[in-house]
C-alpha positions in Angstrom: 31.4 -22.2 1.8 28.7 -23.9 -0.8 25.6 -21.5 -0.3 23.3 -24.2 -1.9 24.0 -26.7 1.4 21.4 -26.2 3.7 22.2 -29.1 6.1 23.4 -28.2 9.6 26.9 -28.2 10.7 25.8 -28.6 14.4 23.1 -30.9 15.9 20.8 -28.1 17.3 22.5 -24.5 16.6 21.0 -21.4 18.5 19.3 -18.8 16.9 20.8 -15.5 17.8 19.1 -12.2 17.2 20.6 -9.3 15.3 23.7 -10.6 14.7 24.7 -8.3 11.9 25.3 -4.6 12.1 24.5 -2.0 9.6 24.8 1.7 9.6 21.3 3.8 9.9 22.7 6.9 9.0 20.2 8.3 6.5 23.3 9.5 4.0 24.7 5.6 4.3 21.5 4.6 2.6 21.5 6.3 -0.2 25.1 5.5 -1.1 24.8 1.9 -0.7 27.0 1.5 2.5 27.6 -2.2 3.2 26.8 -4.3 6.3 28.8 -6.7 7.9 27.9 -10.2 7.2 30.1 -11.9 9.4 29.3 -14.8 12.4 29.5 -13.3 15.7 30.9 -16.3 17.5 33.7 -17.0 14.9 34.0 -14.3 12.4 33.4 -16.3 9.5 31.1 -15.3 6.7 27.6 -16.1 6.9 25.0 -16.8 4.6 21.0 -16.6 4.2 20.1 -20.5 4.4 16.4 -21.3 3.2 15.9 -24.2 5.4 16.4 -22.2 8.7 15.0 -18.8 7.5 18.1 -17.2 9.2 21.8 -16.8 8.4 24.3 -19.7 8.8 27.9 -19.3 9.5 29.5 -21.7 7.2 32.2 -22.6 9.8 30.8 -23.1 12.9 26.8 -23.5 11.9 26.0 -20.4 14.0 22.4 -18.9 13.2 21.8 -15.5 13.1 17.9 -14.4 13.1 17.4 -11.5 10.5 15.8 -8.9 12.0 12.8 -7.3 9.8 12.1 -3.7 10.0 8.6 -3.0 11.5 7.3 -0.7 8.5 5.1 -1.0 5.4 6.8 -1.5 2.4 6.9 1.9 0.5 5.3 2.7 -2.3 6.4 5.9 -4.2 4.8 8.0 -6.7 6.2 7.7 -10.1 7.6 11.3 -9.9 9.6 10.7 -7.0 12.4 7.8 -8.0 15.2 10.8 -6.9 14.2 10.2 -3.6 14.6 6.3 -3.3 17.8 4.7 -1.7 20.5 3.5 -3.9 22.8 0.2 -4.1 22.5 -3.1 -2.6 24.2 -2.3 0.9 26.4 -4.9 -0.1 30.3 -4.8 -1.5 29.6 -6.8 -4.4 30.6 -7.1 -7.9 28.7 -7.9 -11.2 28.9 -10.1 -13.9 27.8 -8.7 -17.1 26.8 -11.1 -19.3 27.8 -10.3 -22.9 25.2 -12.9 -24.5 21.8 -12.3 -22.4 22.7 -9.0 -21.3 22.1 -10.2 -17.2 24.1 -8.2 -14.6 24.3 -10.7 -11.7 26.1 -10.0 -8.4 28.5 -12.1 -7.0 31.2 -11.9 -3.9 34.7 -13.1 -3.2 33.8 -16.8 -2.3 32.1 -17.4 -6.1 34.2 -19.8 -7.9 32.0 -20.0 -11.2 32.2 -16.9 -13.2 29.4 -18.2 -15.8 26.0 -16.5 -16.4 23.6 -18.4 -14.0 20.7 -17.7 -16.8 22.2 -18.9 -20.1 25.4 -20.4 -18.8 27.6 -18.5 -21.2 31.4 -17.9 -19.9 31.2 -14.6 -22.2 31.2 -12.5 -19.1 32.7 -9.5 -18.0 33.8 -8.5 -14.0 32.6 -5.2 -13.3 31.9 -2.8 -10.3 28.2 -2.8 -9.3 26.5 0.3 -9.7 26.2 2.2 -6.5 23.5 4.7 -8.4 21.0 2.1 -9.1 17.8 2.4 -7.4 17.7 0.1 -4.3 15.2 -2.3 -4.0 12.0 -1.5 -1.8 11.2 -5.0 -0.8 11.8 -8.9 -1.3 10.5 -12.3 -0.6 13.1 -14.2 1.1 14.3 -17.5 -0.8 12.1 -20.4 0.8 13.3 -23.2 -1.6 16.8 -25.2 -0.9 18.6 -27.1 -3.4 17.6 -30.3 -1.8 14.3 -29.4 -3.4 15.2 -28.1 -6.6 16.8 -31.3 -7.5 13.7 -33.4 -6.5 11.2 -31.0 -8.5 13.4 -30.9 -11.1 13.2 -34.8 -11.6 9.6 -35.2 -11.3 9.3 -32.2 -13.6 11.3 -34.2 -16.2 9.3 -37.3 -15.3 6.4 -35.8 -16.1 7.1 -34.4 -19.6 5.5 -36.0 -22.9 7.1 -37.5 -25.7 10.5 -36.5 -24.4 13.6 -38.7 -25.0 14.3 -41.4 -22.0 17.6 -40.0 -21.0 15.8 -36.8 -20.3 14.7 -38.9 -16.9 17.9 -40.1 -15.7 19.6 -36.6 -16.5 21.2 -34.7 -13.7 21.1 -31.1 -12.7 24.2 -29.4 -14.3 24.1 -26.5 -12.4 21.5 -24.7 -9.9 21.9 -21.3 -8.7 19.8 -19.5 -6.3 19.4 -15.9 -7.5 16.8 -12.9 -6.5 15.5 -11.2 -9.9 14.4 -7.8 -10.0 10.8 -6.7 -10.7 8.6 -3.4 -10.7 5.3 -3.3 -9.0 3.0 -0.8 -10.2 -0.2 0.6 -8.3 -2.4 2.6 -10.3 -6.2 4.0 -10.6 -7.7 4.3 -13.7 -10.9 6.2 -15.2 -12.1 4.0 -18.1 -14.5 5.4 -20.6 -16.0 3.1 -23.4 -17.8 3.0 -26.4 -19.2 -0.3 -28.3 -21.5 -1.8 -30.7 -23.6 -4.2 -27.9 -25.4 -7.1 -30.2 -28.8 -8.9 -28.8 -29.2 -12.4 -30.3 -32.6 -13.0 -31.9 -34.0 -16.1 -34.1 -35.8 -16.3 -37.4 -37.4 -18.5 -39.6 -36.0 -19.1 -43.1 -37.4 -21.4 -45.9 -35.0 -23.0 -48.3 -35.0 -25.6 -50.9 -33.1 -28.9 -50.8 -32.6 -31.6 -53.4 -33.2 -34.8 -51.5 -33.2 -38.3 -53.9 -33.6 -36.2 -56.9 -36.8 -34.2 -55.8 -36.8 -30.6 -54.6 -38.0 -30.2 -51.4 -39.2 -27.1 -49.3 -37.5 -27.1 -45.5 -37.3 -24.1 -43.0 -34.7 -23.8 -40.2 -34.1 -21.5 -37.6 -31.5 -19.0 -38.2 -29.8 -16.5 -35.3 -29.6 -13.2 -36.1 -27.8 -10.1 -34.1 -29.3 -6.6 -33.4 -26.8 -4.3 -32.8 -27.3 -0.7 -31.1 -24.4 1.6 -29.7 -23.7 1.4 -26.0 -21.5 3.4 -23.8 -19.9 3.6 -20.2 -17.5 4.2 -17.9 -15.8 2.8 -14.7 -13.2 3.1 -12.2 -10.3 0.4 -11.0 -7.7 0.1 -8.6 -5.0 -1.8 -10.2 -2.7 -3.4 -7.3 1.0 -5.0 -7.5 1.1 -5.3 -11.5 4.4 -7.1 -11.7 6.7 -6.7 -14.5 10.3 -8.1 -14.5 13.0 -5.9 -14.9 15.5 -8.4 -15.8 17.1 -9.4 -19.4 18.5 -12.5 -17.9 15.1 -14.3 -17.2 13.0 -15.8 -20.2 10.0 -13.9 -19.6 7.6 -16.5 -20.8 9.5 -19.4 -19.2 8.9 -17.2 -15.9 5.4 -16.4 -16.6 4.6 -20.2 -16.4 6.1 -19.8 -13.0 3.0 -18.5 -11.6 2.3 -15.6 -9.0 4.4 -14.3 -6.0 3.0 -14.0 -2.8 3.1 -10.3 -2.5 1.8 -10.5 1.0 5.1 -12.0 2.1 7.1 -9.1 1.0 9.7 -7.5 3.7 11.4 -4.3 3.6 14.7 -5.0 1.7 17.7 -6.2 3.8 20.9 -7.2 2.6 21.1 -10.0 4.9 18.8 -11.8 2.7 21.4 -11.9 -0.3 23.9 -13.4 1.5 25.7 -15.8 -0.2 23.4 -15.9 -2.9 23.3 -14.0 -6.7 21.0 -10.8 -7.1 20.5 -9.3 -10.5 20.6 -5.7 -11.0 17.5 -4.3 -13.1 18.4 -3.8 -16.7 14.7 -2.2 -17.3 14.4 1.0 -15.8 11.6 2.6 -14.2 10.1 4.4 -16.9 10.3 1.7 -19.5 9.0 -0.8 -16.8 6.0 1.7 -16.5 5.6 1.5 -19.9 5.4 -2.2 -20.0 3.0 -1.9 -16.7 0.5 0.2 -18.1 0.3 -1.8 -21.5 -0.6 -4.5 -19.2 -3.1 -2.5 -17.3 -4.8 -1.2 -20.5 -5.1 -4.9 -21.7 -7.1 -5.8 -18.2 -8.9 -2.7 -18.3 -10.3 -3.5 -21.6 -11.3 -6.9 -20.6 -13.3 -5.3 -17.5 -15.0 -2.5 -19.8 -16.0 -5.7 -22.4 -17.7 -7.4 -19.4 -19.9 -4.3 -19.0 -21.3 -4.4 -22.3 -24.8 -5.4 -22.6 -26.4 -7.6 -24.5 -25.1 -11.2 -25.7 -21.9 -9.9 -27.9 -20.0 -7.1 -28.7 -18.1 -5.3 -31.5 -16.1 -2.1 -32.2 -14.9 -1.7 -28.4 -13.0 1.5 -27.8 -11.5 2.3 -24.4 -10.2 5.5 -23.4 -8.2 5.3 -20.0 -7.1 7.9 -17.6 -4.3 7.1 -15.0 -4.0 8.7 -11.7 -2.2 8.1 -8.3 0.3 5.9 -10.1 2.9 4.5 -7.6 5.7 1.7 -7.6 8.0 -0.5 -5.6 10.8 -2.1 -7.1 11.3 -5.8 -5.5 13.7 -8.9 -5.8 11.7 -12.1 -6.6 13.5 -15.3 -5.7 13.9 -18.3 -8.0 16.5 -20.8 -9.2 18.4 -20.9 -12.7 19.1 -24.3 -13.5 20.6 -25.6 -16.5 21.4 -29.0 -18.0 23.1 -30.9 -20.6 21.1 -33.4 -23.0 22.6 -34.5 -26.6 25.5 -32.1 -26.6 22.9 -29.1 -25.7 22.2 -27.0 -23.3 18.8 -26.4 -21.6 17.3 -24.0 -19.2 15.2 -24.2 -16.2 13.7 -21.8 -13.8 12.0 -23.1 -10.4 10.0 -20.9 -8.2 11.9 -19.8 -5.1 8.6 -19.5 -2.9 6.7 -22.6 -4.1 8.8 -24.9 -6.1 7.3 -25.0 -9.3 9.5 -25.8 -12.3 9.3 -24.4 -15.6 11.9 -24.9 -18.4 12.5 -26.1 -22.0 13.1 -29.9 -23.0 14.1 -31.7 -26.4 11.3 -33.4 -28.1 11.8 -37.2 -29.2 10.7 -36.9 -32.6 10.5 -40.9 -33.0 8.0 -40.8 -30.1 6.3 -38.2 -31.8 6.0 -39.9 -34.9 4.9 -43.3 -33.5 2.0 -41.3 -31.6 0.9 -39.8 -35.1 1.2 -43.4 -36.4 -1.2 -44.8 -33.9 -3.8 -41.7 -33.9 -3.9 -42.4 -37.8 -4.2 -46.0 -37.8 -7.2 -45.6 -35.0 -9.1 -43.2 -37.4 -8.5 -45.3 -40.1 -9.9 -48.4 -38.1 -12.7 -46.4 -37.1 -13.7 -45.1 -40.2 -13.7 -48.6 -41.8 -16.1 -49.7 -39.3 -18.4 -47.5 -39.8 -19.0 -48.4 -43.5 
């Protein structure tokens, strides 16, 4: 079965409700007991279909609705990680990449054993950790493979100074994957001190030589009057995102833009059926270190806005954090690779919006030609101005 194929196998399949069974015993949740992901009609494996927003049977095309628990997504205090559920709740194994350190799940139907992020064949088949924290929530994959390929082509056509061959390149591989991320909430009481500056103007006299003669002139000069300032403020930071992946390029993932955390649903293993999911490689405390630094940067910007006057210097901020809470979520994206000029390049596609971010080679011939054109235009303009 191809999990990327969202085309219906029946003319008008009926959507069933609650076709998969899962244990509701509390101890089963803590050890990651697997759910039964098989079709009610024929017993064949089912997988999450982004286009149908349901589980689709790869054999008979029957659709099964995923029932989402009517509960709020839980956010836990930083001190209560030991109480969280463990494991993915699926019988899965992992591909542990020796190059980028990603640990990505796969099922028995997966043929490719290369890393979905860097494309390296240097992967090890390992058992998934049953002690890893289970995600509290996820955003279901919304974008299918057809849209991924269309958006990739549009992205390639829109790049400047790239080889013409890029516009004709085809996607080498496209893997839908859920990427782990920590989301932190925190209250911050910030106290700041700074030198605030107010602009004022003075008239200065100066001399200048004009046609061999000395002339006395005046000019207006801007000065700054400095004084000490201090203040404090209280802010709530919500869903500060920290990717817990080592396989995903952080800068590239940041270019994809934000995710709609309002679309989060409580974690359910059914959404992972037929797709990859990365096990987090940045643990909770390390993730909080990164999240706290992000909050500090934001808090400094907020305090800077409070400094009176026209400018400031020597800003110092002291933050007190309280009510720190976290949740572990899975965010959908596509990892795409393509080859051009004998090299492989990585591209990411947002699993909600379809936005593309990636790497592509430059055509240095086009860059050189553009430089010559700009230089020629500059020389022509200088000649005309004489």
